[in-house]
Every structure is written in C-alpha cells, then in structure tokens.
Backbone as CSV, one residue per row, in Angstrom:
resi,resn,N_x,N_y,N_z,CA_x,CA_y,CA_z,C_x,C_y,C_z
1,MET,-30.721,-6.275,-7.923,-29.636,-5.811,-7.077,-28.842,-4.732,-7.805
2,GLU,-28.459,-3.712,-7.108,-27.756,-2.585,-7.688,-26.299,-2.948,-7.971
3,SER,-25.816,-2.556,-9.130,-24.425,-2.803,-9.508,-23.502,-1.890,-8.711
4,MET,-22.293,-2.400,-8.392,-21.326,-1.555,-7.680,-20.886,-0.375,-8.528
5,GLY,-21.057,-0.465,-9.840,-20.702,0.643,-10.721,-21.513,1.890,-10.452
6,ASN,-22.664,1.737,-9.826,-23.499,2.890,-9.479,-23.139,3.480,-8.124
7,TRP,-22.294,2.822,-7.394,-21.906,3.308,-6.069,-20.953,4.495,-6.211
8,PRO,-20.908,5.362,-5.208,-19.960,6.476,-5.247,-18.510,5.968,-5.276
9,ILE,-17.652,6.748,-5.883,-16.245,6.362,-6.022,-15.620,6.107,-4.658
10,TRP,-15.939,6.943,-3.675,-15.285,6.798,-2.369,-15.628,5.466,-1.719
11,VAL,-16.818,4.918,-1.965,-17.194,3.628,-1.390,-16.370,2.516,-2.016
12,ILE,-16.204,2.572,-3.337,-15.417,1.541,-4.025,-13.956,1.624,-3.596
13,VAL,-13.421,2.833,-3.440,-12.034,2.989,-2.984,-11.887,2.458,-1.553
14,LEU,-12.857,2.722,-0.705,-12.836,2.204,0.665,-12.858,0.669,0.674
15,LEU,-13.699,0.075,-0.163,-13.737,-1.386,-0.274,-12.427,-1.940,-0.821
16,CYS,-11.803,-1.220,-1.727,-10.489,-1.616,-2.242,-9.461,-1.634,-1.124
17,GLY,-9.500,-0.630,-0.260,-8.588,-0.587,0.881,-8.796,-1.751,1.821
18,ALA,-10.057,-2.072,2.089,-10.355,-3.231,2.944,-9.863,-4.520,2.295
19,PHE,-10.071,-4.651,0.988,-9.608,-5.842,0.274,-8.085,-5.941,0.314
20,ALA,-7.393,-4.809,0.135,-5.917,-4.815,0.172,-5.409,-5.249,1.543
21,GLN,-6.042,-4.769,2.599,-5.602,-5.156,3.939,-5.901,-6.628,4.227
22,ILE,-7.019,-7.123,3.749,-7.330,-8.545,3.928,-6.344,-9.401,3.139
23,ALA,-5.994,-8.960,1.929,-4.985,-9.681,1.138,-3.639,-9.666,1.846
24,LYS,-3.271,-8.514,2.420,-2.011,-8.411,3.159,-2.015,-9.347,4.361
25,PHE,-3.124,-9.369,5.079,-3.261,-10.269,6.225,-3.081,-11.725,5.800
26,ALA,-3.715,-12.104,4.708,-3.610,-13.487,4.229,-2.186,-13.811,3.785
27,ILE,-1.564,-12.912,3.044,-0.197,-13.148,2.547,0.778,-13.305,3.703
28,TYR,0.729,-12.381,4.658,1.679,-12.426,5.770,1.383,-13.572,6.732
29,SER,0.120,-13.930,6.888,-0.215,-15.058,7.760,0.282,-16.367,7.161
30,VAL,0.127,-16.526,5.858,0.584,-17.758,5.207,2.106,-17.837,5.199
31,THR,2.771,-16.736,4.856,4.238,-16.776,4.780,4.889,-16.912,6.159
32,ASN,4.277,-16.337,7.192,4.844,-16.445,8.543,4.356,-17.691,9.288
33,ARG,3.385,-18.384,8.698,2.796,-19.590,9.303,2.181,-19.322,10.677
34,ARG,1.667,-18.128,10.848,0.938,-17.763,12.053,0.061,-16.562,11.708
35,ILE,-0.955,-16.336,12.498,-1.862,-15.219,12.227,-1.121,-13.903,12.466
36,ALA,-1.145,-13.026,11.473,-0.406,-11.766,11.525,-1.382,-10.595,11.605
37,LEU,-2.046,-10.445,12.745,-3.021,-9.375,12.913,-2.395,-7.984,12.847
38,SER,-1.115,-7.878,13.178,-0.470,-6.561,13.213,-0.420,-5.902,11.845
39,VAL,-0.434,-6.672,10.763,-0.346,-6.070,9.432,-1.630,-5.361,9.025
40,LEU,-2.725,-5.631,9.711,-3.979,-4.968,9.358,-3.929,-3.465,9.607
41,GLY,-3.052,-3.016,10.485,-2.916,-1.596,10.772,-1.752,-0.928,10.065
42,GLN,-1.081,-1.642,9.165,0.085,-1.090,8.477,-0.291,-0.656,7.062
43,SER,0.264,0.481,6.638,0.043,0.908,5.258,1.122,0.361,4.339
44,HIS,2.288,0.050,4.891,3.367,-0.497,4.069,3.250,-2.010,4.025
45,GLY,4.069,-2.611,3.221,4.038,-4.053,3.071,3.400,-4.438,1.747
46,LEU,3.213,-5.727,1.562,2.682,-6.241,0.304,1.214,-6.577,0.465
47,PRO,0.322,-5.887,-0.192,0.455,-4.752,-1.096,0.456,-3.427,-0.335
48,SER,1.001,-2.412,-0.964,1.016,-1.079,-0.367,-0.395,-0.509,-0.379
49,LEU,-0.926,-0.223,0.792,-2.300,0.276,0.904,-2.500,1.622,0.198
50,PRO,-1.650,2.629,0.442,-1.894,3.912,-0.235,-1.824,3.812,-1.755
51,THR,-0.925,2.981,-2.266,-0.825,2.837,-3.713,-2.061,2.145,-4.273
52,ALA,-2.565,1.133,-3.579,-3.785,0.458,-4.032,-4.949,1.442,-4.063
53,LEU,-5.067,2.263,-3.025,-6.153,3.239,-2.967,-6.044,4.278,-4.081
54,LEU,-4.839,4.786,-4.301,-4.652,5.815,-5.327,-4.825,5.251,-6.732
55,ALA,-4.366,4.035,-6.971,-4.562,3.420,-8.288,-6.039,3.171,-8.546
56,CYS,-6.750,2.710,-7.534,-8.194,2.492,-7.663,-8.904,3.811,-7.952
57,LEU,-8.559,4.852,-7.208,-9.160,6.168,-7.420,-8.888,6.684,-8.823
58,LEU,-7.652,6.550,-9.287,-7.294,7.043,-10.610,-8.048,6.297,-11.708
59,VAL,-8.077,4.988,-11.636,-8.780,4.208,-12.662,-10.282,4.510,-12.639
60,LEU,-10.853,4.638,-11.456,-12.287,4.959,-11.371,-12.606,6.332,-11.958
61,THR,-11.767,7.312,-11.690,-12.038,8.645,-12.246,-11.880,8.654,-13.758
62,VAL,-10.911,7.914,-14.276,-10.760,7.822,-15.730,-11.999,7.160,-16.331
63,MET,-12.462,6.089,-15.715,-13.627,5.371,-16.237,-14.898,6.219,-16.178
64,ARG,-15.028,7.032,-15.161,-16.297,7.753,-14.973,-16.334,9.138,-15.606
65,VAL,-15.201,9.863,-15.585,-15.239,11.233,-16.118,-14.257,11.469,-17.257
66,GLY,-13.386,10.504,-17.553,-12.462,10.637,-18.684,-11.114,11.216,-18.294
67,TRP,-10.178,11.102,-19.247,-8.807,11.555,-19.006,-8.682,13.058,-18.861
68,TYR,-9.547,13.817,-19.508,-9.375,15.264,-19.567,-10.099,16.014,-18.455
69,ALA,-10.671,15.308,-17.521,-11.383,15.955,-16.417,-10.394,16.398,-15.341
70,GLY,-10.768,17.428,-14.634,-9.934,17.939,-13.548,-9.735,16.930,-12.426
71,GLU,-10.767,16.146,-12.153,-10.666,15.134,-11.099,-9.601,14.092,-11.432
72,THR,-9.522,13.703,-12.705,-8.518,12.727,-13.125,-7.126,13.311,-12.995
73,GLY,-6.964,14.560,-13.385,-5.658,15.215,-13.248,-5.221,15.289,-11.799
74,PHE,-6.166,15.613,-10.924,-5.853,15.679,-9.498,-5.448,14.310,-8.957
75,ALA,-6.215,13.272,-9.301,-5.894,11.913,-8.842,-4.549,11.453,-9.392
76,LEU,-4.254,11.787,-10.646,-2.976,11.411,-11.247,-1.806,12.100,-10.559
77,ILE,-1.944,13.370,-10.258,-0.869,14.115,-9.586,-0.616,13.546,-8.194
78,ILE,-1.670,13.287,-7.437,-1.513,12.709,-6.092,-0.832,11.350,-6.183
79,ALA,-1.249,10.512,-7.143,-0.658,9.176,-7.296,0.817,9.260,-7.671
80,VAL,1.171,10.140,-8.593,2.566,10.271,-9.009,3.423,10.775,-7.855
81,ILE,2.933,11.758,-7.121,3.692,12.284,-5.983,3.898,11.193,-4.939
82,PHE,2.855,10.435,-4.640,3.002,9.397,-3.631,3.967,8.314,-4.068
83,VAL,3.839,7.845,-5.300,4.738,6.787,-5.772,6.173,7.290,-5.813
84,HIS,6.381,8.519,-6.252,7.733,9.079,-6.259,8.308,9.128,-4.854
85,ASP,7.526,9.638,-3.912,7.994,9.715,-2.527,8.282,8.340,-1.952
86,THR,7.425,7.395,-2.253,7.598,6.053,-1.701,8.822,5.373,-2.266
87,VAL,8.986,5.406,-3.570,10.064,4.660,-4.203,11.403,5.388,-4.083
88,LYS,11.425,6.668,-4.324,12.699,7.397,-4.350,13.131,7.926,-2.983
89,LEU,12.250,8.606,-2.286,12.644,9.246,-1.041,12.767,8.259,0.116
90,ARG,12.056,7.157,0.055,12.174,6.163,1.113,13.491,5.415,1.063
91,VAL,14.195,5.525,-0.071,15.506,4.888,-0.170,16.432,5.471,0.894
92,MET,16.384,6.766,1.070,17.230,7.400,2.087,16.826,6.951,3.494
93,ALA,15.554,6.884,3.758,15.100,6.424,5.069,15.491,4.963,5.287
94,SER,15.431,4.169,4.236,15.830,2.762,4.358,17.315,2.638,4.656
95,ARG,18.106,3.464,4.014,19.558,3.435,4.289,19.839,3.807,5.743
96,GLN,19.133,4.823,6.241,19.321,5.223,7.629,18.893,4.106,8.573
97,ARG,17.743,3.491,8.322,17.301,2.378,9.159,18.268,1.203,9.093
98,GLU,18.830,0.953,7.920,19.767,-0.159,7.780,21.012,0.062,8.631
99,VAL,21.537,1.286,8.615,22.715,1.589,9.435,22.376,1.454,10.914
100,LEU,21.234,2.010,11.334,20.835,1.896,12.736,20.587,0.435,13.122
101,TYR,20.004,-0.325,12.220,19.754,-1.752,12.473,21.072,-2.483,12.712
102,ARG,22.040,-2.226,11.866,23.350,-2.876,12.023,24.024,-2.466,13.328
103,LEU,23.887,-1.194,13.691,24.477,-0.730,14.953,23.825,-1.417,16.152
104,VAL,22.513,-1.456,16.159,21.794,-2.046,17.288,22.080,-3.538,17.397
105,VAL,22.091,-4.232,16.264,22.338,-5.678,16.290,23.772,-5.982,16.713
106,SER,24.704,-5.114,16.368,26.114,-5.389,16.678,26.475,-5.108,18.135
107,LEU,25.623,-4.431,18.882,25.916,-4.158,20.289,25.756,-5.438,21.105
108,PRO,26.833,-5.921,21.712,26.734,-7.200,22.420,25.981,-7.111,23.751
109,ASP,26.115,-6.026,24.472,25.513,-5.909,25.798,24.462,-4.803,25.842
110,ALA,23.596,-4.773,24.855,22.611,-3.702,24.787,21.396,-3.973,25.659
111,GLY,21.278,-5.162,26.193,20.142,-5.487,27.042,19.097,-6.287,26.283
112,PRO,18.028,-6.658,26.984,17.025,-7.539,26.364,16.175,-6.866,25.291
113,LEU,16.161,-5.554,25.270,15.312,-4.871,24.303,15.984,-4.620,22.962
114,HIS,17.273,-4.942,22.839,17.950,-4.564,21.604,17.418,-5.319,20.393
115,LEU,16.984,-6.542,20.540,16.408,-7.254,19.399,15.031,-6.708,19.038
116,ARG,14.260,-6.293,20.034,12.964,-5.676,19.750,13.157,-4.363,19.008
117,VAL,14.124,-3.557,19.415,14.437,-2.314,18.720,14.900,-2.630,17.307
118,ALA,15.727,-3.668,17.161,16.212,-4.058,15.840,15.049,-4.451,14.931
119,ASP,14.030,-5.102,15.468,12.870,-5.457,14.651,12.151,-4.213,14.137
120,TYR,12.065,-3.169,14.968,11.416,-1.943,14.525,12.240,-1.217,13.470
121,LEU,13.539,-1.390,13.497,14.420,-0.715,12.555,14.723,-1.557,11.319
122,ASP,14.151,-2.735,11.216,14.443,-3.637,10.108,14.172,-2.932,8.776
123,PRO,15.183,-2.825,7.907,15.024,-2.058,6.674,14.193,-2.754,5.609
124,ARG,13.728,-3.950,5.844,13.005,-4.695,4.810,11.502,-4.508,4.898
125,VAL,11.020,-3.446,5.492,9.586,-3.300,5.697,8.859,-2.717,4.488
126,HIS,9.541,-2.050,3.573,8.876,-1.468,2.410,9.779,-1.627,1.203
127,HIS,9.208,-2.065,0.114,9.983,-2.336,-1.087,9.207,-1.799,-2.292
128,PRO,9.904,-1.362,-3.335,9.170,-0.889,-4.521,8.215,-1.929,-5.115
129,ALA,8.516,-3.203,-4.947,7.602,-4.243,-5.446,6.260,-4.185,-4.722
130,HIS,6.265,-3.765,-3.465,5.013,-3.615,-2.720,4.153,-2.526,-3.361
131,VAL,4.818,-1.463,-3.813,4.110,-0.355,-4.447,3.528,-0.802,-5.785
132,VAL,4.311,-1.534,-6.570,3.830,-2.019,-7.861,2.641,-2.960,-7.669
133,PHE,2.773,-3.895,-6.741,1.691,-4.839,-6.489,0.433,-4.116,-6.006
134,GLY,0.610,-3.118,-5.144,-0.540,-2.333,-4.676,-1.214,-1.588,-5.813
135,GLY,-0.417,-1.032,-6.721,-0.991,-0.326,-7.869,-1.770,-1.247,-8.784
136,VAL,-1.229,-2.417,-9.045,-1.925,-3.392,-9.893,-3.213,-3.854,-9.210
137,LEU,-3.129,-4.129,-7.919,-4.312,-4.571,-7.174,-5.411,-3.510,-7.210
138,GLY,-5.041,-2.257,-6.955,-6.022,-1.174,-6.970,-6.648,-0.967,-8.342
139,ALA,-5.838,-1.029,-9.391,-6.358,-0.846,-10.746,-7.299,-1.990,-11.128
140,LEU,-6.904,-3.205,-10.808,-7.761,-4.352,-11.127,-9.065,-4.317,-10.329
141,PHE,-8.988,-3.878,-9.074,-10.198,-3.762,-8.256,-11.154,-2.748,-8.882
142,ALA,-10.603,-1.621,-9.323,-11.438,-0.585,-9.958,-12.056,-1.114,-11.239
143,LEU,-11.283,-1.827,-12.045,-11.818,-2.372,-13.290,-12.897,-3.421,-13.022
144,ALA,-12.710,-4.200,-11.982,-13.668,-5.259,-11.679,-14.973,-4.728,-11.097
145,PHE,-14.900,-3.699,-10.273,-16.077,-3.261,-9.549,-16.561,-1.855,-9.874
146,GLY,-15.892,-1.161,-10.767,-16.247,0.216,-11.037,-17.008,0.469,-12.320
147,TRP,-17.279,-0.592,-13.100,-17.999,-0.401,-14.358,-19.412,0.106,-14.089
148,GLN,-19.783,1.129,-14.824,-21.157,1.632,-14.739,-21.960,1.070,-15.897
149,PRO,-23.102,0.488,-15.601,-23.919,-0.032,-16.707,-24.423,1.106,-17.584
150,SER,-24.508,0.844,-18.862,-24.952,1.888,-19.818,-26.438,2.107,-19.780
C-alpha cells in the first residue's frame, strides 16, 4: 500500500480540511447535545478551518522542500497574513457585532425574528483559541500523514 507521504500536498491538505470539519462537527454535536450539521459549512469555530489548512500546508512544504524554498516562504506569508487578519482585524468586527447584538436583544417589541437576528449577530462565533487549535491540528495532521519514506 502506498504511503500518504507520497501523495501530492494538495490531497493531504484537502484531507486535513475534511478531518477538521469532522472534528468540528463532533465537538459541536457533543457540546450542544444534538447533531450540529450546520457547522460542516462554517470556516470559523473550533477548530478554524483556514488555519488548519494553512498550518498543514506550511508544515508539509517545510518537510518536503525545506525552509529556504520559495514555496515555503509563500505558504508562511499567507499563513501569517491570515492569522493576523483573523486575530487582530476580527476584533473590530466582533465589537461591531456585539453592539448590534445588544441593540437587537434590548428591543422589546422587535417581533418574532429579533432572536433569530440576534443569533446571527452573536459575537462569540470566532475566538483566537479557535485559530490556535486549528493551527495545532493542521500541523499535527501534516506531521502524521506527510512523511515521505526515504
């Protein structure tokens, strides 16, 4: 049987993404005590799908072509930009959602849809811990399945 280390990087990264979404589905289903199919289509949450994919890509490129290759530099730059945007720039979006959430929840006669709108505006949908967990998951997935036999 062929080792996964011989597979193209994009296949391993794709499998990492599928694994991250299955892990997210399991985590949210257990914590909510009901099947949470909606999380399968979300990139945010625990673990962060884009961070898992980028960490897996970065570790695989380091393992296969080394630190000084152009591909590794490109993967590192994309990963740093994404993590920076997620952790730092989303803080402002979270603050805006939090204010809107408080406004919508505080309206007494907003109608039957105000709680549904409040759920969409809930500021707790993305956290830096989700990004860290996604990065660790992606790196470990790459280390586990990306080794090339000598």
